[in-house]
py3Dmol code that shows the C-alpha trace and the ligand (Angstrom):
import py3Dmol

protein = """\
ATOM      1  CA  MET A   1       0.658  13.946  -3.491  1.00  0.00           C
ATOM      2  CA  ARG A   2       4.433  13.131  -3.359  1.00  0.00           C
ATOM      3  CA  ILE A   3       5.762   9.769  -2.231  1.00  0.00           C
ATOM      4  CA  ASP A   4       9.470   9.236  -1.606  1.00  0.00           C
ATOM      5  CA  ILE A   5      10.468   5.569  -1.328  1.00  0.00           C
ATOM      6  CA  ILE A   6      13.844   4.722   0.255  1.00  0.00           C
ATOM      7  CA  SER A   7      15.310   1.230  -0.343  1.00  0.00           C
ATOM      8  CA  VAL A   8      18.587  -0.689  -0.822  1.00  0.00           C
ATOM      9  CA  VAL A   9      17.145  -2.196  -4.013  1.00  0.00           C
ATOM     10  CA  PRO A  10      15.056   0.574  -5.663  1.00  0.00           C
ATOM     11  CA  ASP A  11      15.092  -1.339  -8.988  1.00  0.00           C
ATOM     12  CA  ILE A  12      12.568  -3.746  -7.554  1.00  0.00           C
ATOM     13  CA  LEU A  13      10.200  -0.818  -7.061  1.00  0.00           C
ATOM     14  CA  LYS A  14      10.065   0.768 -10.391  1.00  0.00           C
ATOM     15  CA  SER A  15       8.046  -1.397 -12.848  1.00  0.00           C
ATOM     16  CA  PRO A  16       4.657  -1.308 -10.997  1.00  0.00           C
ATOM     17  CA  PHE A  17       4.652   2.460 -11.483  1.00  0.00           C
ATOM     18  CA  GLU A  18       5.237   2.051 -15.179  1.00  0.00           C
ATOM     19  CA  ALA A  19       1.903   0.488 -16.165  1.00  0.00           C
ATOM     20  CA  SER A  20      -1.862   0.879 -15.931  1.00  0.00           C
ATOM     21  CA  ILE A  21      -3.473   2.950 -13.107  1.00  0.00           C
ATOM     22  CA  LEU A  22      -0.308   3.922 -11.311  1.00  0.00           C
ATOM     23  CA  LYS A  23       1.323   5.009 -14.595  1.00  0.00           C
ATOM     24  CA  ARG A  24      -1.685   7.136 -15.516  1.00  0.00           C
ATOM     25  CA  ALA A  25      -1.813   8.713 -11.991  1.00  0.00           C
ATOM     26  CA  ILE A  26       1.738   9.842 -12.381  1.00  0.00           C
ATOM     27  CA  GLU A  27       1.229  11.087 -15.991  1.00  0.00           C
ATOM     28  CA  LYS A  28      -1.830  13.040 -14.931  1.00  0.00           C
ATOM     29  CA  LYS A  29       0.280  14.521 -12.080  1.00  0.00           C
ATOM     30  CA  HIS A  30      -2.019  13.232  -9.300  1.00  0.00           C
ATOM     31  CA  VAL A  31       1.133  11.773  -7.713  1.00  0.00           C
ATOM     32  CA  GLU A  32       4.919  12.020  -7.919  1.00  0.00           C
ATOM     33  CA  VAL A  33       6.926   9.034  -6.806  1.00  0.00           C
ATOM     34  CA  HIS A  34      10.627   9.380  -6.205  1.00  0.00           C
ATOM     35  CA  PHE A  35      13.045   6.494  -5.483  1.00  0.00           C
ATOM     36  CA  HIS A  36      16.118   6.834  -3.247  1.00  0.00           C
ATOM     37  CA  ASN A  37      18.883   4.305  -3.148  1.00  0.00           C
ATOM     38  CA  LEU A  38      20.163   4.019   0.456  1.00  0.00           C
ATOM     39  CA  ARG A  39      23.618   3.089  -0.807  1.00  0.00           C
ATOM     40  CA  ASP A  40      23.937   6.649  -2.166  1.00  0.00           C
ATOM     41  CA  TYR A  41      23.913   7.807   1.464  1.00  0.00           C
ATOM     42  CA  SER A  42      26.654   5.510   2.596  1.00  0.00           C
ATOM     43  CA  LYS A  43      29.962   7.145   3.442  1.00  0.00           C
ATOM     44  CA  ASN A  44      31.681   3.800   3.116  1.00  0.00           C
ATOM     45  CA  LYS A  45      33.767   3.359  -0.019  1.00  0.00           C
ATOM     46  CA  TYR A  46      32.125  -0.049  -0.643  1.00  0.00           C
ATOM     47  CA  LYS A  47      28.651   1.591  -0.288  1.00  0.00           C
ATOM     48  CA  GLN A  48      27.981  -0.615   2.763  1.00  0.00           C
ATOM     49  CA  VAL A  49      24.647   0.048   4.385  1.00  0.00           C
ATOM     50  CA  ASP A  50      24.287  -3.048   6.749  1.00  0.00           C
ATOM     51  CA  ASP A  51      26.266  -4.472   9.491  1.00  0.00           C
ATOM     52  CA  TYR A  52      26.153  -7.271  12.162  1.00  0.00           C
ATOM     53  CA  GLN A  53      23.810  -7.176  15.133  1.00  0.00           C
ATOM     54  CA  TYR A  54      25.102  -6.166  18.514  1.00  0.00           C
ATOM     55  CA  GLY A  55      24.581  -8.988  20.859  1.00  0.00           C
ATOM     56  CA  GLY A  56      24.925 -11.588  18.146  1.00  0.00           C
ATOM     57  CA  GLY A  57      22.205 -13.335  16.166  1.00  0.00           C
ATOM     58  CA  ALA A  58      21.607 -14.288  12.559  1.00  0.00           C
ATOM     59  CA  GLY A  59      20.942 -11.611  10.055  1.00  0.00           C
ATOM     60  CA  MET A  60      22.362  -8.102   9.123  1.00  0.00           C
ATOM     61  CA  VAL A  61      20.893  -4.856  10.207  1.00  0.00           C
ATOM     62  CA  LEU A  62      20.541  -1.600   8.087  1.00  0.00           C
ATOM     63  CA  MET A  63      22.916   0.931   9.717  1.00  0.00           C
ATOM     64  CA  PRO A  64      21.443   4.112  11.112  1.00  0.00           C
ATOM     65  CA  GLU A  65      23.600   6.700   9.293  1.00  0.00           C
ATOM     66  CA  PRO A  66      22.579   6.240   5.652  1.00  0.00           C
ATOM     67  CA  ILE A  67      18.888   6.163   6.630  1.00  0.00           C
ATOM     68  CA  ASP A  68      19.194   9.225   8.884  1.00  0.00           C
ATOM     69  CA  LYS A  69      21.061  11.136   6.200  1.00  0.00           C
ATOM     70  CA  CYS A  70      18.590  10.316   3.483  1.00  0.00           C
ATOM     71  CA  ILE A  71      15.446  11.137   5.589  1.00  0.00           C
ATOM     72  CA  SER A  72      17.034  14.293   7.061  1.00  0.00           C
ATOM     73  CA  GLN A  73      17.841  15.556   3.550  1.00  0.00           C
ATOM     74  CA  LEU A  74      14.302  14.930   2.362  1.00  0.00           C
ATOM     75  CA  LYS A  75      12.840  16.545   5.614  1.00  0.00           C
ATOM     76  CA  ALA A  76      15.006  19.644   4.937  1.00  0.00           C
ATOM     77  CA  GLU A  77      13.373  20.057   1.566  1.00  0.00           C
ATOM     78  CA  ARG A  78       9.725  19.752   2.615  1.00  0.00           C
ATOM     79  CA  ASN A  79       7.387  18.813   5.385  1.00  0.00           C
ATOM     80  CA  TYR A  80       6.241  15.185   5.500  1.00  0.00           C
ATOM     81  CA  ASP A  81       2.842  14.161   6.910  1.00  0.00           C
ATOM     82  CA  GLU A  82       4.067  10.653   7.675  1.00  0.00           C
ATOM     83  CA  ILE A  83       7.377   8.771   7.603  1.00  0.00           C
ATOM     84  CA  VAL A  84       6.337   5.103   7.227  1.00  0.00           C
ATOM     85  CA  TYR A  85       8.429   2.090   7.905  1.00  0.00           C
ATOM     86  CA  LEU A  86       7.262  -1.108   6.235  1.00  0.00           C
ATOM     87  CA  THR A  87       7.844  -3.930   8.684  1.00  0.00           C
ATOM     88  CA  PRO A  88       6.193  -7.151   9.707  1.00  0.00           C
ATOM     89  CA  ASP A  89       5.756  -5.884  13.332  1.00  0.00           C
ATOM     90  CA  GLY A  90       3.836  -2.707  12.236  1.00  0.00           C
ATOM     91  CA  GLU A  91       0.095  -2.197  12.301  1.00  0.00           C
ATOM     92  CA  THR A  92      -1.569  -4.324   9.699  1.00  0.00           C
ATOM     93  CA  LEU A  93      -2.686  -2.358   6.678  1.00  0.00           C
ATOM     94  CA  HIS A  94      -6.398  -1.985   6.201  1.00  0.00           C
ATOM     95  CA  GLN A  95      -8.652   0.123   3.961  1.00  0.00           C
ATOM     96  CA  LYS A  96      -9.258   2.848   6.510  1.00  0.00           C
ATOM     97  CA  MET A  97      -5.568   3.417   6.818  1.00  0.00           C
ATOM     98  CA  ALA A  98      -5.247   3.673   3.020  1.00  0.00           C
ATOM     99  CA  ASN A  99      -8.170   6.079   2.918  1.00  0.00           C
ATOM    100  CA  SER A 100      -6.497   8.330   5.460  1.00  0.00           C
ATOM    101  CA  LEU A 101      -3.028   8.219   3.856  1.00  0.00           C
ATOM    102  CA  SER A 102      -4.595   9.071   0.472  1.00  0.00           C
ATOM    103  CA  LEU A 103      -5.503  12.521   1.887  1.00  0.00           C
ATOM    104  CA  LYS A 104      -1.794  13.398   2.734  1.00  0.00           C
ATOM    105  CA  GLN A 105       0.483  15.566   0.746  1.00  0.00           C
ATOM    106  CA  ASN A 106       4.026  14.147   1.390  1.00  0.00           C
ATOM    107  CA  LEU A 107       4.864  10.669   2.475  1.00  0.00           C
ATOM    108  CA  ILE A 108       8.186   8.804   2.927  1.00  0.00           C
ATOM    109  CA  LEU A 109       8.145   5.007   2.715  1.00  0.00           C
ATOM    110  CA  LEU A 110      11.225   3.284   4.180  1.00  0.00           C
ATOM    111  CA  CYS A 111      11.782  -0.230   3.114  1.00  0.00           C
ATOM    112  CA  GLY A 112      13.498  -2.501   5.515  1.00  0.00           C
ATOM    113  CA  HIS A 113      15.881  -5.224   4.346  1.00  0.00           C
ATOM    114  CA  TYR A 114      17.739  -8.077   5.969  1.00  0.00           C
ATOM    115  CA  LYS A 115      16.721  -8.234   9.608  1.00  0.00           C
ATOM    116  CA  GLY A 116      15.482  -4.679   9.642  1.00  0.00           C
ATOM    117  CA  ILE A 117      16.733  -1.222  10.635  1.00  0.00           C
ATOM    118  CA  ASP A 118      18.658   0.043  13.671  1.00  0.00           C
ATOM    119  CA  GLN A 119      16.151   0.869  16.466  1.00  0.00           C
ATOM    120  CA  ARG A 120      17.575   4.267  17.070  1.00  0.00           C
ATOM    121  CA  VAL A 121      16.782   5.626  13.637  1.00  0.00           C
ATOM    122  CA  ARG A 122      13.320   4.165  13.928  1.00  0.00           C
ATOM    123  CA  GLU A 123      12.814   6.166  17.095  1.00  0.00           C
ATOM    124  CA  MET A 124      14.279   9.332  15.480  1.00  0.00           C
ATOM    125  CA  HIS A 125      12.326   9.513  12.322  1.00  0.00           C
ATOM    126  CA  ILE A 126       9.510   6.915  11.849  1.00  0.00           C
ATOM    127  CA  THR A 127       5.919   8.232  12.548  1.00  0.00           C
ATOM    128  CA  LYS A 128       4.062   5.108  11.398  1.00  0.00           C
ATOM    129  CA  GLU A 129       4.929   1.425  11.124  1.00  0.00           C
ATOM    130  CA  ILE A 130       2.910  -0.714   8.698  1.00  0.00           C
ATOM    131  CA  SER A 131       2.770  -4.380   7.924  1.00  0.00           C
ATOM    132  CA  ILE A 132       0.888  -5.784   4.948  1.00  0.00           C
ATOM    133  CA  GLY A 133       0.165  -9.080   6.686  1.00  0.00           C
ATOM    134  CA  ASP A 134       1.390 -11.713   9.089  1.00  0.00           C
ATOM    135  CA  TYR A 135       4.188 -13.191   7.054  1.00  0.00           C
ATOM    136  CA  VAL A 136       7.790 -12.096   6.442  1.00  0.00           C
ATOM    137  CA  LEU A 137       8.915 -10.855   3.011  1.00  0.00           C
ATOM    138  CA  SER A 138      12.552 -10.557   1.986  1.00  0.00           C
ATOM    139  CA  GLY A 139      12.291  -6.819   2.205  1.00  0.00           C
ATOM    140  CA  GLY A 140       9.851  -3.903   2.593  1.00  0.00           C
ATOM    141  CA  GLU A 141       9.838  -3.133  -1.157  1.00  0.00           C
ATOM    142  CA  VAL A 142       6.874  -5.339  -2.133  1.00  0.00           C
ATOM    143  CA  ALA A 143       4.995  -3.971   0.893  1.00  0.00           C
ATOM    144  CA  ALA A 144       5.812  -0.354  -0.218  1.00  0.00           C
ATOM    145  CA  ILE A 145       4.389  -1.181  -3.689  1.00  0.00           C
ATOM    146  CA  VAL A 146       1.249  -2.577  -2.081  1.00  0.00           C
ATOM    147  CA  LEU A 147       0.813   0.387   0.146  1.00  0.00           C
ATOM    148  CA  SER A 148       1.444   2.909  -2.603  1.00  0.00           C
ATOM    149  CA  ASP A 149      -1.043   1.232  -4.864  1.00  0.00           C
ATOM    150  CA  ALA A 150      -3.703   1.102  -2.110  1.00  0.00           C
ATOM    151  CA  ILE A 151      -3.154   4.816  -1.526  1.00  0.00           C
ATOM    152  CA  ILE A 152      -2.705   6.156  -5.090  1.00  0.00           C
ATOM    153  CA  ARG A 153      -5.851   4.672  -6.485  1.00  0.00           C
ATOM    154  CA  LEU A 154      -7.854   6.573  -3.839  1.00  0.00           C
ATOM    155  CA  ILE A 155      -6.527   9.967  -4.706  1.00  0.00           C
ATOM    156  CA  PRO A 156      -9.442  11.949  -6.239  1.00  0.00           C
ATOM    157  CA  GLY A 157      -9.300  11.989  -9.989  1.00  0.00           C
ATOM    158  CA  VAL A 158      -7.143   8.874 -10.314  1.00  0.00           C
ATOM    159  CA  LEU A 159      -9.855   6.361 -10.895  1.00  0.00           C
ATOM    160  CA  ASN A 160     -12.736   7.193 -13.411  1.00  0.00           C
ATOM    161  CA  ASN A 161     -16.318   6.277 -12.844  1.00  0.00           C
ATOM    162  CA  GLU A 162     -15.871   2.851 -14.351  1.00  0.00           C
ATOM    163  CA  THR A 163     -13.219   1.893 -11.741  1.00  0.00           C
ATOM    164  CA  SER A 164     -14.572   3.969  -8.889  1.00  0.00           C
ATOM    165  CA  ALA A 165     -13.094   3.074  -5.482  1.00  0.00           C
ATOM    166  CA  LEU A 166     -16.381   3.790  -3.661  1.00  0.00           C
ATOM    167  CA  THR A 167     -17.792   0.334  -4.441  1.00  0.00           C
ATOM    168  CA  ASP A 168     -14.589  -1.590  -3.484  1.00  0.00           C
ATOM    169  CA  SER A 169     -14.555  -4.315  -0.952  1.00  0.00           C
ATOM    170  CA  PHE A 170     -13.888  -3.017   2.514  1.00  0.00           C
ATOM    171  CA  GLN A 171     -15.060   0.506   1.827  1.00  0.00           C
ATOM    172  CA  ASP A 172     -18.159  -0.171   4.060  1.00  0.00           C
ATOM    173  CA  ASP A 173     -16.593  -3.072   5.939  1.00  0.00           C
ATOM    174  CA  LEU A 174     -18.206  -5.503   3.562  1.00  0.00           C
ATOM    175  CA  LEU A 175     -16.744  -7.660   0.702  1.00  0.00           C
ATOM    176  CA  ALA A 176     -17.912  -6.743  -2.819  1.00  0.00           C
ATOM    177  CA  PRO A 177     -20.912  -8.478  -4.311  1.00  0.00           C
ATOM    178  CA  PRO A 178     -20.434 -10.777  -7.332  1.00  0.00           C
ATOM    179  CA  ILE A 179     -20.026  -9.039 -10.704  1.00  0.00           C
ATOM    180  CA  TYR A 180     -20.846 -10.128 -14.258  1.00  0.00           C
ATOM    181  CA  THR A 181     -20.333  -8.927 -17.778  1.00  0.00           C
ATOM    182  CA  ARG A 182     -21.562 -10.178 -21.225  1.00  0.00           C
ATOM    183  CA  PRO A 183     -22.602 -12.682 -22.372  1.00  0.00           C
ATOM    184  CA  ALA A 184     -25.847 -13.078 -20.329  1.00  0.00           C
ATOM    185  CA  GLU A 185     -25.403 -16.823 -20.490  1.00  0.00           C
ATOM    186  CA  TYR A 186     -21.994 -18.578 -20.447  1.00  0.00           C
ATOM    187  CA  LYS A 187     -21.791 -22.415 -20.720  1.00  0.00           C
ATOM    188  CA  GLY A 188     -25.263 -22.710 -19.419  1.00  0.00           C
ATOM    189  CA  LYS A 189     -24.700 -20.381 -16.436  1.00  0.00           C
ATOM    190  CA  LYS A 190     -26.957 -17.266 -16.385  1.00  0.00           C
ATOM    191  CA  VAL A 191     -26.365 -13.803 -14.959  1.00  0.00           C
ATOM    192  CA  PRO A 192     -28.846 -13.194 -12.078  1.00  0.00           C
ATOM    193  CA  GLU A 193     -32.025 -11.775 -13.594  1.00  0.00           C
ATOM    194  CA  VAL A 194     -32.257  -8.855 -11.151  1.00  0.00           C
ATOM    195  CA  LEU A 195     -29.074  -7.408 -12.727  1.00  0.00           C
ATOM    196  CA  MET A 196     -30.709  -7.288 -16.139  1.00  0.00           C
ATOM    197  CA  SER A 197     -33.968  -5.862 -14.840  1.00  0.00           C
ATOM    198  CA  GLY A 198     -32.936  -2.219 -15.144  1.00  0.00           C
ATOM    199  CA  HIS A 199     -34.571  -1.717 -11.701  1.00  0.00           C
ATOM    200  CA  PHE A 200     -31.934   0.296  -9.949  1.00  0.00           C
ATOM    201  CA  LYS A 201     -33.351  -0.022  -6.428  1.00  0.00           C
ATOM    202  CA  LYS A 202     -33.789  -3.754  -6.682  1.00  0.00           C
ATOM    203  CA  ILE A 203     -30.295  -4.081  -8.058  1.00  0.00           C
ATOM    204  CA  GLU A 204     -28.861  -2.100  -5.122  1.00  0.00           C
ATOM    205  CA  GLU A 205     -30.775  -4.190  -2.651  1.00  0.00           C
ATOM    206  CA  TRP A 206     -29.614  -7.411  -4.263  1.00  0.00           C
ATOM    207  CA  ARG A 207     -25.994  -6.215  -4.174  1.00  0.00           C
ATOM    208  CA  GLU A 208     -26.267  -5.255  -0.505  1.00  0.00           C
ATOM    209  CA  ALA A 209     -27.743  -8.566   0.407  1.00  0.00           C
ATOM    210  CA  GLN A 210     -25.115 -10.440  -1.602  1.00  0.00           C
ATOM    211  CA  ALA A 211     -22.295  -8.407   0.054  1.00  0.00           C
ATOM    212  CA  LEU A 212     -23.628  -9.235   3.449  1.00  0.00           C
ATOM    213  CA  LYS A 213     -24.031 -12.894   2.625  1.00  0.00           C
ATOM    214  CA  ILE A 214     -20.524 -13.246   1.232  1.00  0.00           C
ATOM    215  CA  THR A 215     -19.006 -11.300   4.077  1.00  0.00           C
ATOM    216  CA  LYS A 216     -20.758 -13.585   6.585  1.00  0.00           C
ATOM    217  CA  GLN A 217     -19.441 -16.616   4.757  1.00  0.00           C
ATOM    218  CA  LYS A 218     -15.860 -15.547   4.022  1.00  0.00           C
ATOM    219  CA  ARG A 219     -15.000 -12.905   6.573  1.00  0.00           C
ATOM    220  CA  PRO A 220     -17.358 -13.032   9.551  1.00  0.00           C
ATOM    221  CA  ASP A 221     -14.707 -11.130  11.505  1.00  0.00           C
ATOM    222  CA  LEU A 222     -15.499  -8.028   9.511  1.00  0.00           C
ATOM    223  CA  ILE A 223     -19.053  -8.094  10.707  1.00  0.00           C
ATOM    224  CA  ASP A 224     -18.334  -9.110  14.341  1.00  0.00           C
ATOM    225  CA  GLU A 225     -15.993  -6.071  14.558  1.00  0.00           C
ATOM    226  CA  LYS A 226     -18.995  -3.633  14.091  1.00  0.00           C
TER     227      LYS A 226
END
"""
ligand_1 = """\
10
ADE
N 8.903 -6.457 5.368
C 9.060 -7.777 5.509
N 7.898 -8.364 5.702
C 6.917 -7.380 5.691
C 5.485 -7.322 5.880
N 4.797 -8.447 6.032
N 4.919 -6.083 5.780
C 5.585 -4.939 5.598
N 6.994 -5.015 5.531
C 7.621 -6.128 5.472
"""
view = py3Dmol.view(width=600, height=400)
view.addModel(protein, "pdb")
view.setStyle({"model": 0}, {"cartoon": {"style": "trace"}})
view.addModel(ligand_1, "xyz")
view.setStyle({"model": 1}, {"stick": {}})
view.zoomTo()
view.show()
């Protein structure tokens, strides 16, 4: 997979890809991540990429030309499965969306900044609009990192058996059951006996029952949706 991330502050984006699972995914060539600075596509000598809103109102808007130039250049080089704009008014990110995006070859992630981007360039190029939750961030960069992480860890081969994504919360519309490691007793609190029984079927049944119980308690909406 290849992910191209376009931003006015690409420096914010880099460090999450330089550690742990994302770093390993890049080293093992499961994914290539490329950063593009929108200012490099400004024809203005001050590298201006934003301007005032027509009609008035607080907040600057990212100009159409640098975004159009950057995306057009990338599109001329390869086909993109999706051109995603990270924005609070997009569809809220969920696990199924991450699952489906993890199967794609080439993605562009466009980070908004200030008030957002000019509507015309949105209509020209954007194929999918994603929000990471009902709150407003100072830019789409953090959202692009969240989305990339959610996608990359699902690419086959990125996670090993110990960190398998198959047992994650949300993969079956349930939250994950409680997990324990050594010691068997900590400050008087014991690990549930069934987990130490070695009885695989009983362990599975316990985990399923716990997942259901916790989901009913914490996120009943996930069960009601079914
Ligand atoms: N940009 C600003 N806020 C955002 C959000 N909640 N999700 C995605 N992009 C954003």
